MARSENU-593184 format. One line per 10 residues: for each residue y, x, z negated of N, C-alpha, C, O, CB. Coordinates in Angstrom, 3 decimals. Glycine has a CB too. Layout:
// MARSENU-593184
Y:X:Z:Y:X:Z:Y:X:Z:Y:X:Z:Y:X:Z  ...
END
This chain:
// MARSENU-593184
47.072:52.812:30.853:45.727:52.563:30.720:45.514:52.013:32.375:46.397:51.356:32.927:45.361:51.406:29.350  44.386:52.334:32.977:44.276:51.869:34.455:43.705:50.372:34.544:43.155:49.801:33.603:43.257:52.900:35.304  43.877:49.929:35.570:43.502:48.461:35.832:42.161:48.061:35.421:42.013:47.031:34.764:43.601:48.137:37.264  41.044:48.889:35.797:39.933:48.674:35.581:39.483:48.637:33.971:38.696:47.837:33.465:39.348:49.558:36.361  40.081:49.544:33.414:39.953:49.801:31.598:40.588:48.713:31.158:40.161:48.303:30.079:40.755:51.240:30.817  41.645:47.982:31.732:42.461:46.746:31.221:41.485:45.519:31.358:41.383:44.576:30.573:43.915:46.483:32.144  40.784:45.737:32.536:39.854:44.560:32.824:38.744:44.424:31.839:38.322:43.320:31.494:39.229:44.686:34.209  38.270:45.560:31.385:36.957:45.768:30.720:37.310:45.284:29.292:36.499:44.613:28.654:36.381:47.376:30.787  38.644:45.659:28.738:39.105:45.233:27.453:39.312:43.875:27.417:38.950:43.360:26.359:40.262:45.870:27.056  39.915:42.918:28.473:40.000:41.683:28.416:38.701:41.027:28.570:38.514:39.921:28.062:40.883:41.300:29.268
37.953:41.525:29.117:36.347:40.887:28.926:35.885:41.107:27.774:35.360:40.129:27.243:35.233:41.433:29.816  35.898:42.208:27.106:35.376:42.563:25.642:35.995:41.615:24.816:35.280:41.001:24.023:35.725:44.058:25.097  37.354:41.357:24.867:38.108:40.337:23.853:37.637:38.836:24.151:37.358:38.076:23.224:39.854:40.421:24.056  37.581:38.539:25.188:37.146:37.312:25.682:35.881:37.005:24.988:35.781:35.980:24.314:36.997:37.321:27.164  34.850:37.898:25.128:33.444:37.582:24.622:33.511:37.687:23.227:32.849:36.894:22.558:32.323:38.508:25.161  34.201:38.536:22.680:34.412:38.438:21.127:35.365:37.045:20.580:35.248:36.591:19.441:35.246:39.931:20.657  36.091:36.614:21.378:36.786:35.455:20.933:35.716:34.166:20.909:35.650:33.242:20.098:38.078:35.206:21.939  34.876:34.448:22.131:33.990:33.228:22.315:33.032:33.148:21.140:32.643:32.068:20.694:33.160:33.287:23.696  32.683:34.267:20.678:31.577:34.648:19.470:32.334:33.973:18.132:31.698:33.389:17.255:31.314:36.625:19.240  33.636:34.125:18.115:34.360:33.844:16.802:34.339:32.118:16.926:33.853:31.320:16.124:36.125:34.654:16.721
35.003:31.861:18.148:35.204:30.272:18.188:34.061:29.631:18.397:34.238:28.421:18.252:36.115:29.767:19.231  32.975:29.900:18.672:31.729:29.263:18.716:30.545:29.925:18.328:29.679:30.268:19.133:31.533:28.856:19.870  30.489:30.118:17.063:29.394:30.696:16.459:28.063:30.018:16.666:27.929:28.815:16.443:29.660:30.791:15.123  27.058:30.801:17.101:25.758:30.208:17.606:25.740:30.179:19.125:24.722:30.089:19.810:25.545:28.741:17.055  26.896:30.260:19.536:26.722:30.091:21.159:26.105:31.195:21.916:25.459:30.906:22.923:28.075:29.905:21.844  26.234:32.502:21.529:25.448:33.552:22.181:23.852:33.528:21.628:22.903:33.713:22.390:26.194:35.022:21.864  23.716:33.287:20.277:22.323:33.337:20.017:21.346:32.262:20.598:20.130:32.413:20.720:22.206:33.326:18.654  21.988:31.279:20.900:21.319:29.997:21.557:20.935:30.444:23.099:19.797:30.293:23.544:22.470:28.572:21.558  21.824:30.910:23.722:21.499:31.605:24.937:20.245:32.710:24.871:19.287:32.741:25.644:22.802:32.302:25.364  20.449:33.434:23.965:19.277:34.451:23.762:18.061:33.594:23.371:16.997:33.776:23.962:19.603:35.616:22.552
18.173:32.627:22.362:17.018:31.912:21.781:16.529:31.221:23.322:15.332:31.333:23.589:17.503:30.677:20.358  17.188:30.702:24.065:16.767:29.857:25.382:15.903:30.804:26.304:14.904:30.519:26.964:18.175:29.302:26.290  16.523:31.939:26.175:15.738:33.038:27.045:14.567:33.329:26.653:13.630:33.395:27.448:16.322:34.278:27.134  14.431:33.558:25.306:12.839:33.724:24.874:12.157:32.630:24.605:10.965:32.815:24.357:12.605:34.488:23.693  12.574:31.472:24.576:11.879:30.137:24.838:11.348:30.090:26.086:10.118:30.074:26.132:12.735:28.980:24.707  11.958:30.064:27.130:11.424:30.096:28.482:10.719:31.330:28.752:9.826:31.187:29.588:12.468:29.919:29.474  10.845:32.418:28.324:9.757:33.480:28.466:8.535:33.242:28.046:7.530:33.671:28.613:10.039:34.580:27.866  8.539:32.410:26.832:7.329:32.083:26.023:6.457:31.261:27.120:5.309:31.558:27.453:7.711:31.156:24.557  7.131:30.297:27.562:6.365:29.142:28.477:5.826:29.933:29.749:4.639:29.896:30.069:7.499:27.778:29.026  6.733:30.610:30.406:6.440:31.420:31.357:5.231:32.458:31.374:4.616:32.798:32.385:7.496:31.986:31.495
5.007:32.886:30.120:4.030:34.046:29.900:2.518:33.272:30.096:1.456:33.888:30.185:4.259:34.817:28.207  2.654:31.823:30.141:1.192:31.395:30.501:0.874:31.135:31.873:-0.107:30.448:32.155:0.821:30.192:29.822  1.709:31.683:32.852:1.579:31.424:34.179:0.391:32.230:34.581:0.335:33.445:34.393:2.833:31.729:34.957  -0.572:31.522:35.147:-1.797:32.231:35.670:-2.972:31.032:35.949:-2.808:29.820:36.089:-2.338:33.441:34.475  -4.086:31.752:35.972:-5.444:31.130:35.843:-6.315:30.999:34.864:-6.716:32.046:34.354:-6.090:31.557:36.510  -6.877:29.599:34.304:-7.372:29.903:32.969:-8.626:29.231:33.117:-8.744:28.379:33.997:-6.479:29.421:31.715  -9.615:29.528:32.326:-10.926:29.111:32.411:-11.301:28.254:30.796:-10.686:28.487:29.756:-11.903:30.591:32.768  -12.152:27.505:30.897:-12.402:26.873:29.601:-13.809:26.291:29.395:-14.291:25.817:30.424:-11.420:25.796:29.410  -14.389:26.238:28.562:-15.778:25.633:28.162:-15.811:25.242:26.789:-15.686:25.982:25.813:-16.944:26.604:28.374  -16.019:23.809:26.813:-15.932:23.128:25.634:-16.834:22.080:25.352:-17.601:21.764:26.262:-14.787:22.673:25.528
-16.899:21.496:24.312:-17.550:20.016:24.188:-16.823:19.018:24.104:-15.605:19.038:23.928:-18.314:19.800:23.157  -17.729:17.767:24.260:-17.210:16.361:24.195:-18.244:15.786:23.692:-19.358:15.871:24.207:-16.747:15.682:25.451  -17.957:15.051:22.489:-18.947:14.184:21.832:-18.571:12.567:21.995:-17.622:12.053:21.404:-19.010:14.615:20.248  -19.202:12.060:22.626:-19.148:10.605:22.841:-19.282:9.808:21.652:-20.049:10.160:20.755:-20.154:10.188:23.744  -18.538:8.680:21.572:-18.483:7.951:20.273:-19.392:6.537:20.583:-19.141:5.390:20.211:-16.758:7.624:19.800  -20.227:6.900:21.177:-21.607:5.766:21.122:-22.632:5.670:20.056:-23.479:4.778:20.110:-22.537:5.999:22.268  -22.606:6.541:19.081:-23.468:6.570:18.036:-24.312:7.732:18.143:-24.957:8.088:17.157:-24.212:5.389:17.953  -24.387:8.426:19.334:-25.434:9.457:19.697:-24.958:10.514:19.096:-25.872:11.255:18.734:-25.701:9.737:21.158  -23.735:10.964:18.793:-22.951:12.096:18.319:-23.631:13.251:18.775:-23.876:14.166:17.989:-22.757:12.135:16.827  -23.979:13.304:20.028:-24.642:14.504:20.691:-23.621:15.174:21.619:-23.153:14.448:22.496:-25.962:14.070:21.539
-23.216:16.409:21.564:-22.276:17.201:22.306:-22.732:17.398:23.745:-23.883:17.757:23.992:-22.075:18.530:21.631  -21.784:17.152:24.741:-22.119:17.610:25.969:-21.106:18.693:26.192:-20.114:18.817:25.475:-22.141:16.516:27.027  -21.432:19.600:27.375:-20.567:20.661:27.691:-19.575:20.230:28.840:-19.953:19.531:29.780:-21.401:21.893:28.080  -18.367:20.659:28.716:-17.081:20.458:29.474:-16.633:21.830:30.166:-16.211:22.788:29.518:-15.905:19.924:28.449  -16.770:21.814:31.521:-16.295:23.188:31.934:-14.874:22.794:32.687:-14.737:21.795:33.393:-17.491:24.049:33.007  -13.977:23.642:32.438:-12.391:23.460:32.745:-12.145:24.621:33.566:-12.835:25.636:33.478:-11.328:23.443:31.375  -11.060:24.476:34.457:-10.198:25.179:35.103:-8.747:24.604:35.092:-8.460:23.442:35.378:-10.705:25.337:36.359  -7.850:25.611:34.713:-6.618:25.250:34.802:-5.529:26.348:35.441:-5.508:27.547:35.162:-6.315:24.853:33.491  -4.727:25.731:36.263:-3.905:26.678:36.903:-2.224:26.189:36.414:-1.653:25.110:36.573:-4.260:26.617:38.693  -1.801:27.332:35.842:-0.360:27.225:35.372:0.525:27.795:36.398:0.213:28.907:36.823:-0.112:27.959:34.017
1.487:27.273:36.829:2.425:27.884:37.971:3.905:27.745:37.463:4.265:26.833:36.719:2.248:27.043:39.497  4.780:28.803:37.966:5.938:28.891:37.779:6.709:27.792:38.666:6.720:28.030:39.874:6.253:30.217:37.975  7.204:26.895:38.334:7.739:25.777:39.305:9.198:25.600:39.202:9.767:24.995:40.111:7.087:24.380:39.016  10.008:26.149:37.997:11.289:25.995:37.975:11.912:27.079:37.043:11.221:27.726:36.255:11.581:24.634:37.603  13.004:27.207:37.153:13.858:28.301:36.247:13.347:27.702:34.572:13.234:28.621:33.760:16.002:28.142:36.611  13.180:26.923:34.272:12.716:26.582:32.851:11.542:25.478:32.667:11.434:24.591:31.820:13.966:26.063:32.079  10.723:25.826:33.720:9.590:24.702:33.577:8.317:25.463:34.185:8.465:26.322:35.054:9.970:23.145:34.504  7.139:25.126:33.716:5.942:25.442:34.399:5.103:24.131:34.611:5.207:23.145:33.881:5.155:26.517:33.604  4.228:24.233:35.732:3.415:23.235:35.990:2.067:23.507:35.778:1.653:24.659:35.909:3.599:22.824:37.163  1.176:22.396:35.400:-0.176:22.618:34.778:-1.328:21.858:35.673:-1.286:20.628:35.708:-0.160:22.032:33.193
-2.085:22.371:36.206:-2.891:21.607:37.176:-4.485:21.783:36.617:-5.054:22.845:36.869:-2.637:22.242:38.821  -5.157:20.786:35.899:-6.236:21.199:35.468:-7.304:20.097:35.885:-6.941:18.945:36.123:-6.094:21.498:34.049  -8.623:20.488:35.965:-9.938:19.881:36.059:-11.084:20.280:35.307:-11.498:21.437:35.235:-10.310:19.961:37.231  -11.649:19.149:34.674:-12.935:19.475:33.831:-13.951:18.675:34.333:-13.706:17.501:34.611:-12.817:19.219:32.288  -15.207:19.208:34.507:-16.412:18.723:34.942:-17.297:18.488:33.884:-17.518:19.348:33.032:-16.975:19.541:35.846  -17.875:17.266:33.880:-19.093:17.053:33.134:-20.235:16.224:33.888:-20.055:15.626:34.948:-18.714:16.349:31.855  -21.239:16.272:33.294:-22.312:15.388:33.911:-21.907:14.024:34.294:-21.741:13.200:33.394:-23.434:15.238:32.994  -21.734:13.697:35.498:-21.411:12.351:36.008:-19.859:12.136:36.182:-19.426:11.019:36.466:-21.994:11.274:35.027  -19.103:13.124:36.024:-17.557:12.864:36.214:-16.798:14.005:36.243:-17.297:15.129:36.195:-16.958:12.041:35.163  -15.502:13.765:36.327:-14.435:14.779:36.750:-13.138:14.150:35.832:-12.763:12.981:35.919:-14.142:14.805:38.645
-12.581:15.102:35.000:-11.299:14.711:34.534:-10.225:15.639:35.255:-10.378:16.858:35.319:-11.238:14.818:32.943  -9.130:14.976:35.791:-8.060:15.759:36.416:-6.910:15.711:35.525:-6.876:14.752:34.753:-7.685:15.256:37.809  -5.880:16.630:35.475:-4.917:16.485:34.755:-3.758:17.256:35.362:-3.944:18.329:35.937:-5.270:16.812:33.487  -2.581:16.711:35.231:-1.440:17.389:35.740:-0.287:17.055:35.101:-0.034:15.920:34.698:-1.262:17.188:37.052  0.626:18.280:34.965:1.696:18.047:34.061:2.609:19.144:34.138:2.396:20.107:34.874:1.243:17.852:32.696  3.919:19.005:33.191:4.651:20.157:33.166:4.967:20.424:31.606:4.766:19.612:30.703:5.940:20.005:34.094  5.440:21.575:31.482:5.835:22.071:30.070:7.308:22.776:30.432:7.424:23.669:31.271:4.577:23.268:29.336  8.216:22.319:29.791:9.678:22.810:30.038:10.405:23.113:28.758:10.225:22.449:27.738:10.525:21.732:30.821  11.234:24.135:28.836:12.393:24.105:27.782:13.479:23.745:28.262:13.930:24.271:29.280:12.693:25.274:27.149  14.268:22.510:27.428:15.229:21.813:27.841:16.432:22.390:27.057:16.534:22.111:25.862:14.944:20.375:27.689
17.347:23.177:27.661:18.374:23.949:26.894:19.270:22.861:26.357:19.628:22.897:25.180:19.201:25.055:27.803  19.701:21.757:27.287:20.598:20.773:26.702:20.143:20.095:25.212:20.949:19.774:24.339:20.732:19.648:27.791  18.782:19.960:25.127:18.625:19.539:23.659:17.830:20.628:22.738:17.391:20.334:21.626:17.807:18.116:23.618  17.717:21.712:23.233:17.268:22.930:22.782:15.640:22.611:22.186:15.203:22.778:21.047:18.399:23.522:21.608  15.055:22.174:23.226:13.542:21.854:22.700:12.696:22.031:23.840:13.122:22.050:24.995:13.298:20.315:22.099  11.220:22.188:23.436:10.105:22.053:24.607:9.754:20.586:24.575:9.748:19.758:23.664:8.659:23.029:24.365  9.475:20.529:25.812:8.880:18.942:26.156:7.647:19.150:26.930:7.406:20.268:27.385:9.967:17.907:27.144  6.960:18.300:27.089:5.701:18.258:27.987:5.334:16.927:28.336:5.543:16.001:27.552:4.497:18.890:27.340  4.712:16.725:29.645:4.130:15.359:30.064:3.045:15.844:30.826:3.112:16.772:31.632:5.111:14.327:30.919  1.939:15.116:30.512:0.758:15.355:31.236:0.134:13.729:31.440:0.133:12.797:30.637:-0.290:16.493:30.332
-0.384:13.808:32.838:-1.051:12.533:33.212:-2.582:13.001:33.680:-2.917:14.162:33.912:-0.154:11.706:34.491  -3.329:11.956:33.751:-4.774:12.249:34.147:-5.429:11.001:34.911:-5.033:9.841:34.800:-5.658:12.598:32.797  -6.491:11.432:35.699:-7.051:10.241:36.249:-7.787:9.121:35.545:-8.620:8.368:36.050:-7.818:10.634:37.087  -7.300:9.135:34.167:-7.650:8.161:33.271:-6.779:7.166:32.884:-7.020:6.368:31.979:-8.019:8.680:32.275  -5.684:7.193:33.605:-4.499:6.220:33.289:-3.774:6.740:32.054:-2.824:6.097:31.608:-5.013:4.666:33.008  -4.190:7.919:31.457:-3.530:8.562:30.378:-2.139:9.219:30.881:-2.257:9.984:31.838:-4.509:9.640:29.761  -0.815:9.019:30.356:0.224:9.824:30.681:0.816:10.109:29.160:1.330:9.215:28.487:1.264:9.094:31.795  0.695:11.248:28.788:1.052:11.583:27.423:2.537:12.486:27.377:2.789:13.259:28.301:-0.258:12.457:26.775  3.216:12.363:26.549:4.591:13.076:26.492:4.525:13.452:24.981:3.921:12.844:24.098:6.025:12.065:26.948  5.377:14.740:24.857:5.472:15.287:23.357:6.525:16.182:23.413:6.891:16.676:24.479:4.158:16.038:22.761
7.165:16.487:22.090:8.230:17.468:22.100:7.319:18.647:21.398:6.517:18.392:20.499:9.736:16.956:21.231  7.506:19.767:21.841:6.892:20.944:21.361:7.303:21.550:20.011:8.426:21.474:19.514:7.077:21.883:22.317  6.263:22.143:19.509:6.783:22.915:17.950:6.343:24.266:18.247:5.226:24.615:18.627:5.955:22.313:16.296  7.464:25.049:18.002:7.221:26.551:17.959:7.115:27.126:16.655:7.925:26.804:15.785:8.267:27.275:18.630  6.090:28.041:16.405:5.818:28.772:15.275:5.451:30.014:15.862:4.377:30.286:16.398:4.794:28.182:14.356  6.723:30.941:15.669:6.311:32.351:16.000:6.295:32.249:17.528:7.185:31.782:18.238:4.810:32.844:15.325  4.968:32.841:17.954:4.554:32.967:19.446:3.806:31.831:19.644:3.338:31.742:20.780:3.721:34.255:19.858  3.520:30.829:18.794:2.727:29.769:19.034:3.432:28.488:19.579:4.602:28.329:19.233:2.053:29.509:17.848  2.964:27.734:20.237:3.844:26.152:20.884:2.701:25.253:20.981:1.709:25.459:21.681:4.713:26.221:22.715  2.905:24.238:20.230:2.137:22.949:20.024:2.427:21.658:20.578:3.539:21.210:20.295:2.115:22.703:18.811
1.760:21.031:21.226:2.101:19.538:21.668:1.074:18.620:21.253:-0.125:18.857:21.404:2.253:19.368:23.219  1.554:17.526:20.707:0.933:16.383:20.344:1.329:15.181:21.222:2.267:14.398:21.069:1.206:16.150:18.964  0.364:15.230:22.202:0.621:14.141:23.436:0.059:12.701:22.878:-1.057:12.512:22.394:-0.319:14.623:25.009  0.889:11.930:23.026:0.762:10.366:22.782:0.901:9.512:24.114:1.969:9.445:24.723:1.949:9.861:21.734  -0.165:8.915:24.488:0.028:7.890:25.824:1.211:7.118:25.575:1.215:6.360:24.605:-1.251:6.776:26.097  2.327:7.218:26.401:3.599:6.594:26.159:3.520:5.265:27.269:4.482:4.513:27.425:4.955:7.768:26.433  2.251:5.110:27.990:2.297:4.119:28.982:1.325:3.055:28.354:1.238:1.894:28.753:1.872:4.677:30.474  0.544:3.650:27.233:-0.616:2.606:26.716:0.076:1.636:25.996:1.052:1.867:25.282:-1.795:3.232:25.736  -0.521:0.367:26.219:0.045:-0.786:25.661:-0.984:-1.678:24.610:-2.210:-1.671:24.715:0.507:-1.640:26.898  -0.486:-2.176:23.940:-1.297:-3.068:22.969:-2.587:-3.601:23.483:-3.603:-3.531:22.791:-0.491:-4.260:22.558
-2.584:-4.186:24.794:-3.527:-4.541:25.547:-4.779:-3.702:25.938:-5.928:-4.118:26.083:-2.936:-4.862:26.482  -4.280:-2.348:26.085:-5.385:-1.344:26.557:-6.580:-1.297:25.678:-6.454:-1.334:24.454:-4.839:0.095:26.631  -7.725:-1.217:26.256:-8.954:-0.900:25.502:-9.063:0.247:24.661:-9.768:0.206:23.653:-9.942:-0.787:26.328  -8.398:1.311:25.003:-8.578:2.623:24.479:-7.128:3.184:24.104:-6.095:3.032:24.756:-9.348:3.547:25.551  -7.306:3.898:22.845:-6.058:4.667:22.377:-6.268:6.190:22.522:-7.022:6.787:21.754:-5.717:4.328:20.829  -5.636:6.779:23.455:-5.779:8.018:23.886:-4.687:8.963:23.353:-3.506:8.615:23.342:-5.829:7.982:25.286  -5.112:10.195:22.902:-4.350:11.142:22.566:-4.865:12.715:22.711:-6.054:13.025:22.639:-4.026:10.792:21.313  -3.796:13.647:22.923:-4.185:14.899:23.256:-3.425:15.999:22.769:-2.206:15.836:22.710:-4.250:14.978:24.513  -3.906:17.081:22.411:-3.177:18.048:21.818:-3.520:19.220:22.461:-4.691:19.504:22.713:-3.346:18.118:20.443  -2.308:20.121:22.827:-2.255:21.502:23.639:-1.657:22.223:22.619:-0.722:21.829:21.922:-1.387:21.581:25.112
-2.336:23.505:22.539:-1.411:24.504:21.835:-1.913:25.716:22.351:-3.075:26.111:22.435:-1.413:24.489:20.211  -0.540:26.396:22.780:-0.369:27.785:23.543:-0.195:28.840:22.475:0.788:28.799:21.735:0.967:27.820:24.590  -1.178:29.849:22.361:-1.059:30.453:21.290:-1.710:31.869:21.713:-2.928:31.985:21.851:-1.672:29.654:20.126  -0.726:33.034:21.925:-1.040:34.282:22.446:-1.746:34.195:23.790:-1.246:33.562:24.720:-1.841:35.006:21.487  -2.698:34.716:23.874:-3.565:34.680:25.230:-4.603:33.698:25.323:-5.612:33.940:25.986:-4.270:35.964:25.475  -4.433:32.484:24.648:-5.436:31.359:24.699:-4.554:30.219:24.632:-3.417:30.264:24.163:-6.561:31.349:23.518  -5.217:29.004:25.207:-4.977:27.705:25.428:-5.938:27.057:24.670:-7.104:27.336:24.951:-4.979:27.335:26.781  -5.696:26.085:23.583:-6.559:25.135:23.243:-6.223:23.563:23.537:-5.092:23.085:23.447:-6.756:25.365:21.914  -7.321:22.890:23.879:-6.834:21.634:24.351:-7.914:20.727:23.511:-9.105:21.033:23.466:-6.839:21.469:26.120  -7.376:19.600:22.863:-8.097:18.555:22.177:-7.749:17.234:22.761:-6.602:16.945:23.102:-7.811:18.571:20.705
-8.862:16.369:22.875:-8.492:15.163:23.221:-9.366:14.093:22.269:-10.500:14.333:21.852:-8.694:15.027:24.778  -8.602:12.849:22.005:-9.283:11.734:21.028:-9.145:10.404:21.661:-8.050:9.849:21.757:-8.576:11.648:19.512  -10.244:9.893:22.090:-10.269:8.584:22.896:-10.852:7.409:21.703:-11.894:7.620:21.082:-11.431:8.767:24.427  -10.249:6.509:21.552:-10.621:5.504:20.393:-10.739:4.305:21.154:-9.735:3.831:21.685:-9.513:5.336:19.133  -11.975:3.704:21.277:-12.144:2.350:21.758:-11.794:1.383:20.871:-12.546:1.180:19.918:-13.399:2.092:22.140  -10.626:0.635:21.020:-10.089:-0.354:20.331:-11.049:-1.581:19.700:-10.907:-2.093:18.590:-9.136:-0.835:21.217  -11.830:-1.835:20.476:-12.728:-2.872:20.111:-14.075:-2.509:19.324:-14.565:-3.267:18.486:-13.064:-3.531:21.334  -14.587:-1.353:19.654:-15.647:-1.133:18.829:-15.443:-0.021:17.815:-16.364:0.290:17.060:-16.763:-0.885:19.621  -14.404:0.516:17.781:-14.061:1.569:16.871:-14.352:3.100:17.153:-13.781:4.089:16.693:-14.694:1.240:15.717  -15.519:2.996:18.137:-16.035:4.192:18.589:-14.899:5.458:18.849:-13.826:5.182:19.384:-16.790:3.810:19.877
-15.160:6.622:18.504:-14.101:7.959:18.638:-14.879:8.742:19.681:-16.095:8.921:19.616:-13.830:9.000:17.061  -14.183:9.143:20.534:-14.887:10.298:21.521:-13.825:11.362:21.220:-12.607:11.195:21.160:-15.046:9.890:23.396  -14.595:12.598:21.025:-13.604:13.733:20.766:-14.138:14.801:21.770:-15.322:14.887:22.096:-13.578:14.300:19.105  -12.943:15.758:22.311:-13.223:16.814:23.072:-12.408:18.146:22.706:-11.220:17.958:22.443:-13.006:16.393:24.420  -12.805:19.264:22.661:-12.306:20.490:22.345:-12.579:21.326:23.510:-13.693:21.357:24.031:-12.860:21.022:21.098  -11.643:21.963:23.901:-11.867:23.245:25.098:-10.877:24.055:24.858:-9.683:23.761:24.924:-11.785:22.876:26.754  -11.442:25.328:24.510:-10.481:26.503:24.344:-10.457:27.147:25.857:-11.432:26.981:26.590:-11.046:27.673:23.088  -9.526:27.746:26.212:-9.135:28.193:27.658:-8.918:29.678:27.312:-8.419:30.045:26.249:-7.689:27.383:28.384  -9.388:30.614:28.427:-9.013:31.978:28.422:-8.457:32.252:29.682:-8.751:31.540:30.642:-10.103:32.882:28.121  -7.629:33.275:29.797:-6.953:33.482:31.035:-8.072:34.358:32.033:-8.997:35.052:31.612:-5.454:34.325:30.718
-7.765:34.156:33.237:-8.899:34.735:34.266:-7.997:35.372:35.243:-8.460:35.952:36.225:-9.978:33.533:35.048
END
């Protein structure tokens, strides 16, 4: 047997031994690659048009116009930079979505110019990935309880926000479907 054939045989034996001694080790690497590929598939420019319903008793919907840029920022991470405009104001969002191989899970953190900073663990169902972001900096003294949901599903992104005024109980809701541009 020549030296290169012997080296290939040794390499094959090592891979087989690894698979036997550490069951699940190889599928995790493959799963991690697929999980990273899933979040990377959302890199690009997105546009959204949705509604916001203010909790002041008027219950009249106002249109939100949004744009979002998703960039490949690291080997297992994407960056999200978004802006929504409505009559009289702008909402800016900045965040990251990552696959963390050490914990084998998706994680997201999103902050905004409204003092909201939400964090969440992602839940994957097939090719869909969802996050239920809760304000981790919000304290009991804050006037608002803010939450946001983000769902990555095929060639669409859905974002929903809920703002509860703790004093009045008024609830403001926003839903924005995004499409790739």
